[in-house]
N, C-alpha and C positions, 0 to 999 in steps of 0.2 A: 736296515734302511730299505725303504720302498723303492720300486723302480722309478717312480716320479722324482723322489728326492735324489736318487743317483744321477738321473738325467739332468736335473737342474744344477746339481753340483758340478757336473762336467762342463756345463755352459759357462759357469763363472769361475771355474778353476779352483773350487774349494767347497767347503761344507756350509751349513746354515749358520746364521748369527743370531744372537739373542737381542731382541728389541724391546726395551722396557715400555710397558703400557700397550703393546700391540695386541690385537685380538688373536685367537688361535688360528693357525694356518698350517698347511702341510709342510711349508718350508719358508723361512725368511732369509733373504740373501742381500748382500751389500756389494754390488758390482763396482769395479774400479774404473770403468770406462763406458761411454755411450754405446760403443759397439757391443759390449757384453749385455747391456740393457736391451739392445735391438735383438740380439739372439734370444734372450729370455722371452721377449714379447712375441717374437715370431713363433717360438715354441708354444707359448700360451695360446696364441690364436689357433695353432694347428690342433691343440689338444683340448680346446674349449675350457681353459682355466680362468678363474677370476683373479685379477691382480689388484692389489692395493699399494699404491705408492706411499712412501713414508719418509718424511723429513725429520722434524723434531717431535711430531705427534701433537703439537699444540693446537692444530686446527682440525683435528679429526672429529670434533664434536659437531661440525657442520654437515648437514645433509642426511640422506637416507643411509641406513646401516648397511655395511658390506660384510659378507661372509667370505673371506678370501681363501683361495687355494695357495696363493703365493703373495708374500709381502716383499716389495723391492725397496730397500733403504738407499737413500742418496748420501749416506754418511761419508763414503769414500770419494765423493765428487766435491771435495771441499778445497777452498783456497782461492786467492785472487789470481786470475789467469793473465789479465792485462790491465794496467792502470795508467791512464793518460791524464795526469793532474792538470796539465795546461789546457787540455780539451774538455776537462770536467766530465770524463767518462770512466767507468770501471767495468770490467768483465769478471764475474765470479762464478765458480762452480755452484750448482744448486744446493749442495750440502753445506755451504759456508754459513756459519751462524751470523746473525746481525752484529753480535758483539765482536766477533773476529774481524768482520768487515770494517766496523768502526775503528778498531785498533789499527788496522792497516792504513787507512786513509787519514787518520787523525793528525799525523805530523804535518800535513799540508792544510789543515783546518778545513776539511771538506766533509760533506755528509750526503748520504743517499736518501735522507729523509724517510726512513723506514720506521715502523712502529717502535716507539721509544721504550715501552715496557716489556718488550719481547726479545731481549738480547739472546736468549737461547733458541729462538725460532730460526729456521733456515731461510735463506734467500729464496730458494725454490718454493718452499712452503708458503711464504708470504705472497709471492706472485700467484701461485696456483689458487690460493684462497682469496685473492684480490684484496688483501688487507692494506689499510693505510694507517698512518700514525695520527697523533693529535694535531700535527702541524699541517694537516690537509687544508685548513682554511687559507693559509698563506701560499702553500706550494702545490696544491692540487693533489689528486689521488696518485697512488703508486703507479697505476697503469699509464699515467701521463709521462712518467720518467723511464718507462721500460722501452729502450731503444731496439733491442734485439733479444730474441729467445731461441735457444737451441733445445730441441726436444726429440723424443722417440715416440712415434705414434703407436697406437694399439696393435697394429700389425707389423711393427718392427722397422718402420722407415725412419731414417735420420732426416730431420727437417730443421732448416734455419729460416727464421722469419725476421724481417727488419734489417737494420744495418748499424754498425758501430759508429754512427755519426749522429749529431744532434739534429741536423736538418736533413730529413729524408722523407721523400714523398712518393717513392716508387714501390709498386707491388701491393699485394693484399696485406692488411694490417694484422698479421698473425699474432704479434705480441699482445695487442689489446684483446684478441679473441681468447688467448690462453689465460690472461689475467682473470681470475674468478672462475675458472673451469674446474677446479678441484680435482685435477688429475684425470678427468674424464676423457680428455682428447689426446693426452700424451704425458710422458714423464719428462719434466723439465730437467735438463742436464747442465745448462749454463745460461746466464742472463747478462745483458749489458745494460747498465743503468746510467742515466744522467745524474751528475752530482751538482751540489750547490755549495758555495762557500759558506762557512759558518759565520754568523754575524759577529761584529766586534764586541758587542755588549748584549746581554740578555737580562731581562727583569720580569718579575711577576707583580701584578698590581691587583689588589682586591677591589671589588665593586659590588654594589647591590642591584645594578641595572644592566643586564647583558645587552639589551637593545640599544641603550645609549652608548655602551662600550663599542659596539659594532659601528655605530654612527659617527663617533668622534675620533676613534683611533684609526691610524693609517696602516692598513694591511697587517693587523696583528697576526701572530703565528697561531694563536688559538684563543677562543673564549669558552672556557669550560665551567660547568656548574656541577657541584656535588652537594651533598647534604651539609657540608661545611661552608658553602657559599659559592660565589662566582669569582673566578680568577681570569685575568687577561694576561696572556703571555706575549711579551714584546721582544723584538730583536732588531739590531741595526747599529748604525753609528751612535756613539754615546750622546751627542746633542739631540738626535732625533728621539731616542728612547727616553731621555730626560723630559723632553717637551711633551711627549705623549703621556707619560706618567703624570705630569703636572695637570694636564687637561682631564685625565681620568679621575684624579683627586683622591685615590684610595691609598691604602698602605702599600709601600713598595719594598720588595725584597730582591736582592741580587740573584740572578740565575733563574733556572726553571726547575721547579719541583713538580714533576708530572704526577698526576693521580694514578694510583693502582687501579687495575681493572676490578670491578665488583666481584666479590666472592660470595657464593651461596649455593643452594641446592641446584638452581637452574639459572644460567646466564643467557640472556637474550639480547638481540640488537633490534631496536626500533629504527626503521629507516623511513623517514618522513620528509615532507617539505620543510625547509629551514624555519618557516614561520610557525610550524606546528610543534617545535621542540618544547617550548614553554608549556604547551597544553599537555604533552606527554608527561612532563615532569610533575605536573599537578596530579596526575593519575597515580603516581608512584608514592603511595602513602607509607610504605615500609620498605626496608632493604636498602642496599647501597646502589648508587647509580653515578654515571658520568654522562652529562649531556653536552654535546658539541654544538654550541650556538653558531649559526651561520653556515653550518654544514648539513644538518638534518639527520643526525644520528645520536641515539641514546643507548648506552650499554647499561643494563640493569640486572641485578640479582633479584629474582622473584620466585614465588612458589609456582610449580608447574600448573596448578589448578587455575592460576590467573591468566594463563596464556590466551585461552579462547576469548575471554572478555576483551582483553587488550587488542587482540588481533581483529576482532569484529570492528572495533572503533577505528583502528589504524587503517585497515583495508578499505573502509568506507571513504577514507580521505586519500586513497591512492597510494598508501604506503604499505609496509610489510613488517611483520615481527618474525625474526629468524632465530631459531635456537642455536646458540653457540656452544653450549655445554649443558648436559643434563644426565641424570641417571638413565641407564639403559632402558628401564621399563617405560620411561616417558615417551621414547620414540615409537613404542608399540601402540600408543593411543593418541599421540599428537603428531601431526605432520610437521617436520622440522622447518619447512619453508612457508607453509601456509598455502593459500589458493595458488594453483599453478598459473603462470603467466600465459597470455595469449600467444606468446612466441614459442611455446613448447614444441610445436611441430617443426619449426625452423631449427630449434636446438637438436631435435632428433636427427634431422638431415645432416647437420654439421657433425654430430656424433658419429654417424655412419661413415662420413667421409674420412674421419681421422681414426676411427676404431670400428671397422666394419663388422667385426665379430663380437663386439661388446665385451671385451675382456677386462677393460679398465673400469673399475668401480661402477658397475651397472646399477642404475636406480638411484644414484647419489644426488643427482641434480633435481630441481623442481619438476614436478609432474612425473617423477619416476624415470627421467631420462638417463 
């Protein structure tokens, strides 16, 4: 055992752990408390180590590649810490999987409205990646339901941002800042989320006109298009759902059968104005896709050689094409984010405030931040 491994082992009170799918590192550890993570990151800052936070690994395809010295798993920070069903809030450890959270709050018919097809993803990973589910059209993005976040900064400070209440207007909005930061500002240890009651009835209606569906249906949960067609996902009191289904006029099935995420060599996310979703879909002549009408996002499986052409077209319209998953060689020739935003300098200053010695996933964000 190297001196580094021995020192890290002492900080977490044990030895390394095996993490399936993780890149090579000097040591992979799974702390069981935020305080242990703080000691690890303080040590990493002192010794100029590169640290890669790891939840389920499902979102590790985003951003620049990281060659870590240490991988910190949140697997032991799992479980519901506090649930207030009457207040519609829940606090969960960052290593809690979405499936486990759903199982916990299902008896009171509540939902955190997190990505439906990622039950093995962790709460912390979803927040750090800024991921939202198909129901974003109805309920908004995940960051809008993030009430409080607890994290450890790159230099080992324990920070709490936000509050465990639905109505809160005090202080700097750290939760929104952390959402989509991909672990570059700190390792999330716990989050408080706003919950929603599950609808009495759900139904799926097929249609051939997504624009009409958005116009005539009242707050649908989603309007999604795949190569199999367009589906409108409804939810609410039975009379309301029946009335909307009748207006839409398509085939009706009970419940929601959410589409699987596209599978292929390279998965990308087109992020565009909602009005441009239909135009993006006409460009996708091969491969699987899911287009979220009214939201402005298309997830597609494409060949890596197509990224440049799509990106030129999308960026000219103010959007972006982001790599979600690809073979390692693709990242060597294609920027995973595309053209760096004009806010890159601001992002660098924020990065410095939270992680002054750049130990957390340096270079992962757009523009190499």
